[in-house]
DRENDO-1510 file (C-alpha; in Angstrom, 1 decimal, always signed):
<recs>
REC; n; res; u; v; w
REC; 1; UNK; +32.3; -5.4; +3.8 .
REC; 2; UNK; +28.4; -6.1; +3.0 .
REC; 3; UNK; +25.7; -3.9; +4.7 .
REC; 4; UNK; +23.4; -7.1; +4.9 .
REC; 5; UNK; +23.9; -9.8; +7.3 .
REC; 6; UNK; +23.0; -13.2; +5.0 .
REC; 7; UNK; +21.0; -14.3; +8.2 .
REC; 8; UNK; +19.3; -11.2; +9.0 .
REC; 9; UNK; +15.8; -12.0; +10.4 .
REC; 10; UNK; +16.5; -16.0; +10.9 .
REC; 11; UNK; +16.1; -17.6; +14.2 .
REC; 12; UNK; +19.1; -17.5; +16.4 .
REC; 13; UNK; +19.0; -21.4; +17.3 .
REC; 14; UNK; +21.2; -23.0; +14.7 .
REC; 15; UNK; +18.8; -25.6; +13.7 .
REC; 16; UNK; +16.0; -23.3; +13.3 .
REC; 17; UNK; +18.2; -20.7; +11.3 .
REC; 18; UNK; +19.1; -23.7; +9.0 .
REC; 19; UNK; +15.5; -24.5; +8.1 .
REC; 20; UNK; +14.4; -20.9; +7.9 .
REC; 21; UNK; +17.1; -20.4; +5.7 .
REC; 22; UNK; +16.0; -23.6; +3.6 .
REC; 23; UNK; +12.4; -21.9; +3.5 .
REC; 24; UNK; +13.7; -18.6; +2.3 .
REC; 25; UNK; +15.8; -19.6; -0.4 .
REC; 26; UNK; +13.0; -21.5; -2.3 .
REC; 27; UNK; +11.4; -18.3; -2.3 .
REC; 28; UNK; +14.3; -15.9; -2.9 .
REC; 29; UNK; +13.7; -15.3; -6.7 .
REC; 30; UNK; +10.2; -16.0; -6.6 .
REC; 31; UNK; +8.1; -13.5; -8.8 .
REC; 32; UNK; +7.1; -10.8; -6.7 .
REC; 33; UNK; +3.1; -9.8; -7.3 .
REC; 34; UNK; +2.5; -6.2; -5.8 .
REC; 35; UNK; -1.6; -6.1; -5.5 .
REC; 36; UNK; -1.4; -2.4; -3.8 .
REC; 37; UNK; +1.0; +0.5; -4.3 .
REC; 38; UNK; +1.5; +3.9; -5.1 .
REC; 39; UNK; +4.3; +3.7; -7.8 .
REC; 40; UNK; +3.7; +6.3; -10.6 .
REC; 41; UNK; +2.7; +4.8; -13.5 .
REC; 42; UNK; +4.0; +7.8; -15.5 .
REC; 43; UNK; +7.5; +5.9; -14.8 .
REC; 44; UNK; +6.4; +2.7; -16.8 .
REC; 45; UNK; +4.7; +4.9; -19.3 .
REC; 46; UNK; +7.5; +7.2; -20.4 .
REC; 47; UNK; +10.3; +5.1; -19.1 .
REC; 48; UNK; +12.5; +8.1; -18.5 .
REC; 49; UNK; +15.8; +7.9; -16.2 .
REC; 50; UNK; +15.3; +8.7; -12.7 .
REC; 51; UNK; +16.0; +12.4; -12.2 .
REC; 52; UNK; +19.0; +12.0; -9.6 .
REC; 53; UNK; +19.7; +10.0; -6.1 .
REC; 54; UNK; +17.5; +12.0; -4.0 .
REC; 55; UNK; +14.3; +12.0; -6.4 .
REC; 56; UNK; +14.5; +8.4; -6.2 .
REC; 57; UNK; +15.2; +7.7; -2.6 .
REC; 58; UNK; +14.5; +10.9; -0.4 .
REC; 59; UNK; +11.3; +13.2; -1.8 .
REC; 60; UNK; +8.9; +10.2; -2.9 .
REC; 61; UNK; +9.1; +7.8; +0.4 .
REC; 62; UNK; +7.4; +9.3; +3.4 .
REC; 63; UNK; +8.9; +6.6; +5.5 .
REC; 64; UNK; +11.9; +8.4; +5.1 .
REC; 65; UNK; +11.2; +12.4; +5.2 .
REC; 66; UNK; +9.0; +12.0; +8.2 .
REC; 67; UNK; +11.8; +10.3; +10.3 .
REC; 68; UNK; +14.1; +13.2; +9.2 .
REC; 69; UNK; +11.7; +15.5; +9.6 .
REC; 70; UNK; +10.7; +14.1; +13.2 .
REC; 71; UNK; +14.3; +15.4; +14.2 .
REC; 72; UNK; +13.8; +18.7; +12.9 .
REC; 73; UNK; +14.3; +19.1; +9.5 .
REC; 74; UNK; +12.7; +21.0; +7.4 .
REC; 75; UNK; +10.5; +19.6; +4.6 .
REC; 76; UNK; +11.5; +22.3; +2.3 .
REC; 77; UNK; +15.1; +21.2; +3.0 .
REC; 78; UNK; +14.3; +17.6; +1.4 .
REC; 79; UNK; +12.8; +18.8; -1.8 .
REC; 80; UNK; +9.2; +18.4; -0.8 .
REC; 81; UNK; +6.8; +20.5; -2.9 .
REC; 82; UNK; +4.5; +23.4; -1.4 .
REC; 83; UNK; +1.0; +23.5; -2.4 .
REC; 84; UNK; +1.5; +27.0; -3.1 .
REC; 85; UNK; +4.2; +26.6; -5.5 .
REC; 86; UNK; +6.9; +28.0; -2.7 .
REC; 87; UNK; +10.7; +27.8; -3.2 .
REC; 88; UNK; +12.4; +24.5; -1.6 .
REC; 89; UNK; +15.4; +23.1; -2.1 .
REC; 90; UNK; +16.3; +21.3; -5.7 .
REC; 91; UNK; +19.5; +20.5; -5.8 .
REC; 92; UNK; +19.8; +16.7; -5.3 .
REC; 93; UNK; +23.0; +16.7; -3.8 .
REC; 94; UNK; +22.3; +19.1; -1.0 .
REC; 95; UNK; +19.3; +17.1; -0.1 .
REC; 96; UNK; +21.4; +13.9; -0.4 .
REC; 97; UNK; +23.8; +15.2; +2.0 .
REC; 98; UNK; +21.5; +16.1; +4.4 .
REC; 99; UNK; +20.1; +12.7; +4.4 .
REC; 100; UNK; +23.5; +10.8; +4.3 .
REC; 101; UNK; +24.6; +13.0; +7.7 .
REC; 102; UNK; +21.0; +12.0; +9.3 .
REC; 103; UNK; +21.4; +8.2; +8.4 .
REC; 104; UNK; +21.9; +7.2; +11.7 .
REC; 105; UNK; +18.2; +7.9; +12.6 .
REC; 106; UNK; +17.2; +4.4; +10.5 .
REC; 107; UNK; +19.6; +2.6; +12.9 .
REC; 108; UNK; +17.2; -0.4; +13.9 .
REC; 109; UNK; +14.4; +0.5; +12.0 .
REC; 110; UNK; +12.5; -1.3; +8.9 .
REC; 111; UNK; +13.4; +1.6; +6.6 .
REC; 112; UNK; +17.4; +0.8; +7.4 .
REC; 113; UNK; +16.8; -2.6; +6.0 .
REC; 114; UNK; +14.9; -1.4; +3.2 .
REC; 115; UNK; +17.3; +1.5; +2.2 .
REC; 116; UNK; +20.3; -0.8; +2.6 .
REC; 117; UNK; +18.7; -3.6; +0.5 .
REC; 118; UNK; +18.5; -1.1; -2.1 .
REC; 119; UNK; +22.1; +0.4; -1.8 .
REC; 120; UNK; +23.7; -3.1; -2.0 .
REC; 121; UNK; +21.6; -5.1; -4.2 .
REC; 122; UNK; +20.5; -2.6; -6.5 .
REC; 123; UNK; +23.5; -0.6; -6.8 .
REC; 124; UNK; +26.0; -2.5; -5.7 .
REC; 125; UNK; +27.3; -0.6; -2.6 .
REC; 126; UNK; +28.9; -2.2; +0.6 .
REC; 127; UNK; +30.2; +0.8; +2.3 .
REC; 128; UNK; +27.8; +2.0; +4.9 .
REC; 129; UNK; +26.3; +5.8; +4.2 .
REC; 130; UNK; +27.1; +8.8; +6.1 .
REC; 131; UNK; +28.2; +11.9; +5.5 .
REC; 132; UNK; +31.9; +11.0; +4.6 .
REC; 133; UNK; +30.5; +8.7; +2.0 .
REC; 134; UNK; +27.5; +11.1; +0.8 .
REC; 135; UNK; +29.5; +12.3; -2.5 .
REC; 136; UNK; +30.6; +9.0; -3.6 .
REC; 137; UNK; +27.2; +7.5; -2.7 .
REC; 138; UNK; +25.5; +10.0; -5.1 .
REC; 139; UNK; +28.3; +9.9; -7.6 .
REC; 140; UNK; +28.0; +6.2; -7.8 .
REC; 141; UNK; +24.2; +6.1; -8.2 .
REC; 142; UNK; +23.9; +9.0; -10.3 .
REC; 143; UNK; +26.0; +7.5; -12.5 .
REC; 144; UNK; +24.2; +4.2; -12.5 .
REC; 145; UNK; +21.0; +6.3; -13.0 .
REC; 146; UNK; +22.1; +7.2; -16.5 .
REC; 147; UNK; +22.5; +3.8; -17.8 .
REC; 148; UNK; +19.5; +2.2; -19.8 .
REC; 149; UNK; +19.4; -0.8; -17.3 .
REC; 150; UNK; +18.8; +1.3; -14.5 .
REC; 151; UNK; +15.4; +2.8; -16.0 .
REC; 152; UNK; +12.2; +2.0; -14.8 .
REC; 153; UNK; +10.8; -0.8; -17.2 .
REC; 154; UNK; +14.5; -2.4; -16.8 .
REC; 155; UNK; +14.4; -2.6; -13.1 .
REC; 156; UNK; +10.6; -3.8; -13.3 .
REC; 157; UNK; +12.3; -6.9; -14.9 .
REC; 158; UNK; +15.5; -7.2; -13.0 .
REC; 159; UNK; +13.2; -7.1; -9.7 .
REC; 160; UNK; +11.2; -10.2; -11.0 .
REC; 161; UNK; +8.0; -8.2; -10.8 .
REC; 162; UNK; +5.0; -10.3; -12.5 .
REC; 163; UNK; +2.0; -7.4; -11.7 .
REC; 164; UNK; +2.0; -4.2; -10.0 .
REC; 165; UNK; -0.9; -2.2; -9.3 .
REC; 166; UNK; -0.9; +1.5; -8.8 .
REC; 167; UNK; -3.7; +3.3; -7.2 .
REC; 168; UNK; -5.6; +6.0; -9.1 .
REC; 169; UNK; -8.6; +8.6; -8.2 .
REC; 170; UNK; -11.4; +8.1; -10.2 .
REC; 171; UNK; -11.0; +11.4; -11.5 .
REC; 172; UNK; -7.9; +10.6; -13.2 .
REC; 173; UNK; -8.1; +10.2; -16.8 .
REC; 174; UNK; -5.5; +6.7; -16.7 .
REC; 175; UNK; -3.4; +8.5; -19.5 .
REC; 176; UNK; -0.4; +6.6; -18.3 .
REC; 177; UNK; -1.8; +3.5; -18.4 .
REC; 178; UNK; -3.1; +3.6; -21.8 .
REC; 179; UNK; +0.6; +5.3; -22.7 .
REC; 180; UNK; +1.7; +1.7; -21.1 .
REC; 181; UNK; -0.7; -0.5; -23.0 .
REC; 182; UNK; -0.2; +1.2; -26.5 .
REC; 183; UNK; +3.8; +1.2; -26.1 .
REC; 184; UNK; +3.7; -2.4; -26.6 .
REC; 185; UNK; +5.7; -3.1; -23.3 .
REC; 186; UNK; +5.3; -6.4; -22.0 .
REC; 187; UNK; +5.4; -5.6; -18.5 .
REC; 188; UNK; +2.0; -5.8; -16.3 .
REC; 189; UNK; +1.3; -2.5; -14.9 .
REC; 190; UNK; -2.2; -2.3; -13.6 .
REC; 191; UNK; -4.7; +0.5; -11.9 .
REC; 192; UNK; -7.0; +0.0; -8.9 .
REC; 193; UNK; -10.0; +2.3; -8.1 .
REC; 194; UNK; -9.3; +4.8; -4.9 .
REC; 195; UNK; -12.6; +6.4; -5.1 .
REC; 196; UNK; -12.0; +8.7; -1.9 .
REC; 197; UNK; -12.3; +12.1; -3.5 .
REC; 198; UNK; -16.0; +11.1; -4.1 .
REC; 199; UNK; -17.0; +9.2; -1.3 .
REC; 200; UNK; -15.7; +11.2; +1.2 .
REC; 201; UNK; -17.3; +14.1; +2.3 .
REC; 202; UNK; -14.5; +15.8; +3.9 .
REC; 203; UNK; -11.8; +15.6; +1.2 .
REC; 204; UNK; -10.7; +18.8; -0.1 .
REC; 205; UNK; -13.1; +19.9; -3.0 .
REC; 206; UNK; -15.9; +17.0; -2.4 .
REC; 207; UNK; -18.6; +18.8; -4.2 .
REC; 208; UNK; -16.9; +19.9; -7.4 .
REC; 209; UNK; -15.2; +16.6; -7.3 .
REC; 210; UNK; -18.8; +14.8; -7.9 .
REC; 211; UNK; -19.7; +16.9; -10.0 .
REC; 212; UNK; -16.5; +16.4; -12.6 .
REC; 213; UNK; -16.9; +12.7; -11.7 .
REC; 214; UNK; -20.6; +12.4; -13.0 .
REC; 215; UNK; -19.3; +13.9; -16.0 .
REC; 216; UNK; -16.6; +11.7; -16.4 .
REC; 217; UNK; -18.8; +8.7; -15.8 .
REC; 218; UNK; -21.2; +10.1; -18.7 .
REC; 219; UNK; -23.8; +11.2; -16.2 .
REC; 220; UNK; -26.2; +14.4; -16.9 .
REC; 221; UNK; -26.5; +15.6; -13.6 .
REC; 222; UNK; -25.3; +14.8; -10.1 .
REC; 223; UNK; -28.7; +13.1; -8.8 .
REC; 224; UNK; -28.1; +9.9; -6.6 .
REC; 225; UNK; -28.9; +7.4; -9.2 .
REC; 226; UNK; -26.1; +9.4; -11.4 .
REC; 227; UNK; -24.2; +9.4; -8.9 .
REC; 228; UNK; -24.5; +5.3; -8.4 .
REC; 229; UNK; -24.4; +5.0; -11.9 .
REC; 230; UNK; -20.8; +7.3; -12.5 .
REC; 231; UNK; -19.5; +5.0; -10.3 .
REC; 232; UNK; -20.5; +1.9; -12.0 .
REC; 233; UNK; -19.2; +3.4; -15.4 .
REC; 234; UNK; -15.5; +4.3; -14.0 .
REC; 235; UNK; -15.2; +1.0; -12.3 .
REC; 236; UNK; -15.6; -0.5; -15.5 .
REC; 237; UNK; -13.1; +1.9; -17.0 .
REC; 238; UNK; -10.5; +0.7; -14.6 .
REC; 239; UNK; -11.3; -3.0; -15.1 .
REC; 240; UNK; -10.5; -2.0; -18.8 .
REC; 241; UNK; -7.1; -0.7; -17.8 .
REC; 242; UNK; -6.6; -4.2; -15.6 .
REC; 243; UNK; -7.9; -3.2; -12.3 .
REC; 244; UNK; -9.0; -6.0; -10.0 .
REC; 245; UNK; -9.4; -4.2; -6.9 .
REC; 246; UNK; -10.7; -1.2; -5.5 .
REC; 247; UNK; -9.2; +0.6; -2.5 .
REC; 248; UNK; -10.8; +2.7; +0.4 .
REC; 249; UNK; -9.0; +4.5; +3.1 .
REC; 250; UNK; -11.7; +5.6; +5.6 .
REC; 251; UNK; -10.9; +7.0; +9.2 .
REC; 252; UNK; -13.2; +4.2; +10.5 .
REC; 253; UNK; -14.5; +0.8; +9.6 .
REC; 254; UNK; -18.3; +1.9; +10.0 .
REC; 255; UNK; -20.9; +0.8; +7.5 .
REC; 256; UNK; -24.2; +1.5; +6.7 .
REC; 257; UNK; -27.1; -0.4; +5.4 .
REC; 258; UNK; -29.9; +2.5; +4.7 .
REC; 259; UNK; -33.0; +1.9; +2.8 .
REC; 260; UNK; -33.0; +3.5; -0.8 .
REC; 261; UNK; -34.8; +6.7; +0.0 .
REC; 262; UNK; -32.9; +7.5; +3.1 .
REC; 263; UNK; -29.6; +6.9; +1.8 .
REC; 264; UNK; -30.4; +9.0; -1.5 .
REC; 265; UNK; -32.0; +12.1; +1.3 .
REC; 266; UNK; -28.4; +11.7; +3.1 .
REC; 267; UNK; -26.3; +12.0; -0.3 .
REC; 268; UNK; -28.3; +15.2; -1.1 .
REC; 269; UNK; -27.4; +16.9; +2.5 .
REC; 270; UNK; -23.8; +15.7; +2.3 .
REC; 271; UNK; -23.7; +17.6; -1.5 .
REC; 272; UNK; -25.2; +20.4; -0.1 .
REC; 273; UNK; -22.6; +21.1; +2.4 .
REC; 274; UNK; -25.1; +20.9; +5.3 .
REC; 275; UNK; -24.7; +17.7; +6.9 .
REC; 276; UNK; -22.8; +17.3; +10.3 .
REC; 277; UNK; -20.0; +15.0; +11.4 .
REC; 278; UNK; -22.1; +12.2; +12.2 .
REC; 279; UNK; -24.0; +12.4; +9.0 .
REC; 280; UNK; -20.8; +12.9; +7.0 .
REC; 281; UNK; -19.6; +9.5; +9.0 .
REC; 282; UNK; -23.1; +8.0; +8.1 .
REC; 283; UNK; -22.5; +8.5; +4.5 .
REC; 284; UNK; -19.0; +7.1; +4.1 .
REC; 285; UNK; -20.2; +3.9; +5.9 .
REC; 286; UNK; -23.2; +4.2; +3.5 .
REC; 287; UNK; -20.7; +4.0; +0.5 .
REC; 288; UNK; -18.5; +1.2; +1.6 .
REC; 289; UNK; -22.0; -0.9; +1.3 .
REC; 290; UNK; -22.7; +0.5; -2.0 .
REC; 291; UNK; -18.8; -0.2; -3.0 .
REC; 292; UNK; -19.5; -3.7; -1.5 .
REC; 293; UNK; -22.9; -4.3; -3.7 .
REC; 294; UNK; -20.7; -3.2; -6.8 .
REC; 295; UNK; -17.9; -5.6; -6.0 .
REC; 296; UNK; -20.4; -8.2; -5.9 .
REC; 297; UNK; -21.7; -7.1; -9.6 .
REC; 298; UNK; -18.6; -6.7; -11.2 .
REC; 299; UNK; -16.1; -8.6; -9.2 .
REC; 300; UNK; -13.6; -6.3; -8.2 .
REC; 301; UNK; -11.7; -7.0; -5.1 .
REC; 302; UNK; -12.5; -4.8; -1.9 .
REC; 303; UNK; -9.7; -2.9; +0.3 .
REC; 304; UNK; -10.4; -1.4; +3.4 .
REC; 305; UNK; -7.6; +0.7; +5.0 .
REC; 306; UNK; -9.2; +2.4; +7.8 .
REC; 307; UNK; -8.1; +4.0; +11.2 .
REC; 308; UNK; -5.6; +6.5; +10.3 .
REC; 309; UNK; -6.2; +9.8; +11.2 .
REC; 310; UNK; -4.9; +11.8; +8.1 .
REC; 311; UNK; -2.8; +14.6; +7.4 .
REC; 312; UNK; -2.9; +15.1; +11.4 .
REC; 313; UNK; -1.3; +18.7; +11.1 .
REC; 314; UNK; -3.3; +21.5; +9.7 .
REC; 315; UNK; -0.3; +23.5; +8.7 .
REC; 316; UNK; +1.9; +20.6; +7.3 .
REC; 317; UNK; -1.7; +19.8; +5.3 .
REC; 318; UNK; -1.5; +23.8; +4.2 .
REC; 319; UNK; +1.7; +23.9; +3.3 .
REC; 320; UNK; +2.3; +20.5; +1.6 .
REC; 321; UNK; -0.7; +18.9; +1.1 .
REC; 322; UNK; -1.6; +15.3; +1.7 .
REC; 323; UNK; +0.4; +12.3; +2.4 .
REC; 324; UNK; +3.5; +14.1; +4.0 .
REC; 325; UNK; +4.1; +11.4; +6.8 .
REC; 326; UNK; +1.5; +13.0; +9.1 .
REC; 327; UNK; -1.2; +10.1; +9.1 .
REC; 328; UNK; -1.3; +8.4; +12.4 .
REC; 329; UNK; -3.0; +5.5; +13.6 .
REC; 330; UNK; -6.3; +5.2; +15.6 .
REC; 331; UNK; -8.3; +3.1; +17.6 .
REC; 332; UNK; -10.7; +1.0; +15.1 .
REC; 333; UNK; -13.8; -1.2; +15.7 .
REC; 334; UNK; -14.6; -3.8; +13.2 .
REC; 335; UNK; -17.3; -6.3; +14.9 .
REC; 336; UNK; -19.6; -3.7; +15.0 .
REC; 337; UNK; -18.6; -1.4; +12.4 .
REC; 338; UNK; -18.8; -4.2; +9.7 .
REC; 339; UNK; -22.1; -5.5; +10.5 .
REC; 340; UNK; -24.4; -3.7; +8.3 .
REC; 341; UNK; -22.1; -4.6; +5.3 .
REC; 342; UNK; -22.0; -8.0; +6.1 .
REC; 343; UNK; -25.7; -8.5; +6.7 .
REC; 344; UNK; -26.3; -7.3; +3.4 .
REC; 345; UNK; -23.6; -9.1; +1.4 .
REC; 346; UNK; -21.3; -10.6; +3.7 .
REC; 347; UNK; -22.4; -14.2; +2.5 .
REC; 348; UNK; -21.9; -13.5; -1.2 .
REC; 349; UNK; -19.6; -15.9; -2.8 .
REC; 350; UNK; -18.6; -13.0; -5.3 .
REC; 351; UNK; -17.2; -10.7; -2.6 .
REC; 352; UNK; -14.0; -10.6; -1.5 .
REC; 353; UNK; -13.1; -7.8; +1.3 .
REC; 354; UNK; -9.5; -7.3; +2.3 .
REC; 355; UNK; -9.2; -5.9; +5.8 .
REC; 356; UNK; -5.9; -4.0; +6.7 .
REC; 357; UNK; -5.4; -2.4; +10.3 .
REC; 358; UNK; -3.2; -0.1; +12.1 .
REC; 359; UNK; -4.7; -0.9; +15.5 .
REC; 360; UNK; -3.0; -4.4; +16.4 .
REC; 361; UNK; -5.1; -4.9; +19.3 .
REC; 362; UNK; -7.9; -6.0; +17.0 .
REC; 363; UNK; -6.0; -8.5; +15.3 .
REC; 364; UNK; -6.8; -11.6; +17.6 .
REC; 365; UNK; -10.0; -10.3; +19.1 .
REC; 366; UNK; -11.9; -9.1; +16.1 .
REC; 367; UNK; -9.7; -9.7; +12.7 .
REC; 368; UNK; -8.8; -13.0; +13.0 .
REC; 369; UNK; -12.4; -14.5; +14.2 .
REC; 370; UNK; -14.2; -12.5; +11.7 .
REC; 371; UNK; -12.0; -14.1; +8.9 .
REC; 372; UNK; -12.0; -17.3; +10.1 .
REC; 373; UNK; -15.7; -17.3; +9.6 .
REC; 374; UNK; -16.7; -15.0; +6.9 .
REC; 375; UNK; -16.1; -16.4; +3.3 .
REC; 376; UNK; -15.6; -12.9; +1.7 .
REC; 377; UNK; -13.3; -11.6; +4.3 .
REC; 378; UNK; -9.2; -11.8; +4.1 .
REC; 379; UNK; -6.7; -10.3; +6.0 .
REC; 380; UNK; -4.3; -8.0; +4.3 .
REC; 381; UNK; -0.5; -8.1; +5.8 .
REC; 382; UNK; +0.9; -6.2; +8.7 .
REC; 383; UNK; +0.5; -2.4; +7.3 .
REC; 384; UNK; +2.4; +0.9; +7.5 .
REC; 385; UNK; +3.5; +1.6; +10.8 .
REC; 386; UNK; +3.7; -2.4; +11.2 .
REC; 387; UNK; +5.7; -3.4; +8.4 .
REC; 388; UNK; +8.4; -4.8; +10.1 .
REC; 389; UNK; +10.0; -7.5; +11.8 .
REC; 390; UNK; +8.2; -7.4; +14.5 .
REC; 391; UNK; +4.9; -6.3; +13.1 .
REC; 392; UNK; +4.9; -9.2; +10.8 .
REC; 393; UNK; +5.4; -11.5; +13.4 .
REC; 394; UNK; +2.9; -10.1; +15.7 .
REC; 395; UNK; +0.4; -10.4; +12.8 .
REC; 396; UNK; +1.0; -13.9; +12.1 .
REC; 397; UNK; +1.1; -14.9; +16.1 .
REC; 398; UNK; -2.3; -13.2; +16.7 .
REC; 399; UNK; -4.2; -14.2; +13.3 .
REC; 400; UNK; -2.8; -17.9; +12.4 .
REC; 401; UNK; -4.2; -19.2; +15.2 .
REC; 402; UNK; -8.0; -18.7; +14.2 .
REC; 403; UNK; -7.9; -17.5; +10.6 .
REC; 404; UNK; -5.2; -19.8; +9.5 .
REC; 405; UNK; -2.8; -19.1; +6.5 .
REC; 406; UNK; -5.7; -19.4; +3.8 .
REC; 407; UNK; -7.8; -16.6; +5.2 .
REC; 408; UNK; -4.9; -14.1; +4.7 .
REC; 409; UNK; -3.4; -12.7; +1.4 .
REC; 410; UNK; +0.2; -13.1; +1.6 .
REC; 411; UNK; +2.2; -9.5; +1.3 .
REC; 412; UNK; +1.6; -6.4; -0.4 .
REC; 413; UNK; +4.3; -3.8; -0.5 .
REC; 414; UNK; +1.8; -0.4; -0.3 .
REC; 415; UNK; +5.0; +1.7; -1.6 .
REC; 416; UNK; +5.6; +4.8; -3.5 .
REC; 417; UNK; +9.4; +4.4; -3.6 .
REC; 418; UNK; +10.4; +1.7; -6.2 .
REC; 419; UNK; +13.6; +0.3; -5.1 .
REC; 420; UNK; +12.3; -0.8; -1.8 .
REC; 421; UNK; +9.8; -3.2; -3.6 .
REC; 422; UNK; +12.2; -6.0; -3.5 .
REC; 423; UNK; +13.7; -5.1; -0.2 .
REC; 424; UNK; +10.2; -5.4; +1.4 .
REC; 425; UNK; +9.4; -8.3; +0.0 .
REC; 426; UNK; +12.4; -9.9; +0.9 .
REC; 427; UNK; +12.0; -9.3; +4.3 .
REC; 428; UNK; +8.4; -10.4; +4.5 .
REC; 429; UNK; +9.7; -13.7; +2.7 .
REC; 430; UNK; +12.5; -14.1; +5.7 .
REC; 431; UNK; +10.1; -13.0; +8.5 .
REC; 432; UNK; +7.4; -15.7; +6.8 .
REC; 433; UNK; +10.5; -18.7; +7.0 .
REC; 434; UNK; +11.3; -17.4; +10.5 .
REC; 435; UNK; +7.8; -17.8; +11.7 .
REC; 436; UNK; +7.3; -21.2; +9.7 .
REC; 437; UNK; +10.5; -22.6; +11.2 .
REC; 438; UNK; +9.3; -21.7; +14.7 .
REC; 439; UNK; +6.0; -23.8; +13.8 .
REC; 440; UNK; +7.9; -26.9; +12.6 .
REC; 441; UNK; +10.5; -26.6; +15.4 .
REC; 442; UNK; +7.4; -27.1; +18.1 .
REC; 443; UNK; +5.9; -29.7; +16.2 .
REC; 444; UNK; +3.0; -27.9; +15.1 .
REC; 445; UNK; +3.4; -27.9; +11.4 .
REC; 446; UNK; +5.3; -31.0; +9.0 .
REC; 447; UNK; +8.4; -29.8; +7.3 .
REC; 448; UNK; +6.7; -30.5; +4.0 .
REC; 449; UNK; +3.7; -28.4; +4.7 .
REC; 450; UNK; +5.9; -25.5; +5.5 .
REC; 451; UNK; +7.9; -25.9; +2.6 .
REC; 452; UNK; +4.5; -25.7; +0.3 .
REC; 453; UNK; +3.2; -22.8; +2.7 .
REC; 454; UNK; +6.0; -20.6; +2.1 .
REC; 455; UNK; +5.1; -20.4; -1.7 .
REC; 456; UNK; +1.7; -19.7; -0.5 .
REC; 457; UNK; +3.1; -16.5; +1.7 .
REC; 458; UNK; +5.3; -15.3; -0.8 .
REC; 459; UNK; +3.2; -14.9; -3.8 .
REC; 460; UNK; +0.1; -17.9; -4.8 .
REC; 461; UNK; -2.2; -16.4; -1.7 .
REC; 462; UNK; -2.0; -12.4; -3.4 .
REC; 463; UNK; -2.2; -13.8; -6.8 .
REC; 464; UNK; -5.8; -15.5; -6.0 .
REC; 465; UNK; -7.0; -13.0; -3.4 .
REC; 466; UNK; -6.6; -10.3; -6.0 .
REC; 467; UNK; -7.8; -12.4; -8.8 .
REC; 468; UNK; -4.8; -11.8; -11.0 .
</recs>
């Protein structure tokens, strides 16, 4: 018995289901364009076997371990490394058994779809994961991971990935990207410039980060001009390793466009550690506008991911570090917040700014109207907590009437879990097929247009928007 229903996510109405299935089948095997994600470039550089099933599916995936933790499972027992190097569970089978006996927690969630897709389509498993099947699952997956066809590069090819972007700090030496390039392997793995450690004054070690950053950028100091030039130098370095985009994970979408002297004074105060919370937020806003100006200069597409209260638990942050599932959505303003940046460079034909949100209330009220008029703006897909059937449907329903399809950028998977990439793209393609079928069924779209649009949504829009 298969884990997956072949008609999953398609409409219940027989006629619309048939049309949706026909649309989906035309892109089912289309190339995967993955312009924004967090897979580890070391995987593709070293092409070593994945260590065990737990380290493939559980420990790198915050969607998985945050759900388990929400039901009282300690992160230590799932092998999540501690910041202080303290003891955590390291036995893969023990971690897997804990995961399996709690697999029922994922019923009805997108994570369940992604996991079952990976189990069935990648590893050929058809019996549901449970405490009773945990050992059989573990042994089968572990055996597969010893084979050459399950190494990262082989899976990259098997998944049909045309290009994948990882995301690195400006302090990263990009050694793994260099190793990939020098290996002669033909897979296209590119980087993306994520400057948060040196533009967010609240980032741990900010002042020391800036000092290191300016030195990496070939600057003889940390003054305002040297700091901006370091960004230009590092952006150029990232471009030399294939980068076509930058990524900005700010708490809000606030931007500023201060006169040069005021911007420099603010930078100096922030760097000294004397800036208050309002001044630190203003500096982040100023740096978004500075990054937009640099994107006009060098052509890197700009991505803005605001609206997350990062690392909500101080205790978990202190014990396990960043990105441990404790990032929580917040209300986000775009209309007022983005205006300084848009006034400065919003009409430039050389700028593309892709907006994401965790605040769905802004889709119809703010984001779609903005993207529906400013030539530089595009809407990123339903992201993170809304990367689901319902979230994707709401996104299409609330944005298409004002922004259309061509002011969006298709789908990007934004994942650290390698095997979830084809699963996530499969979900997005099925949802878009269902949405287009609904438009055809209600007379809002011609059928031949739907068959063209499904290719746009599956891969063409992302390729164009990210200049790939």
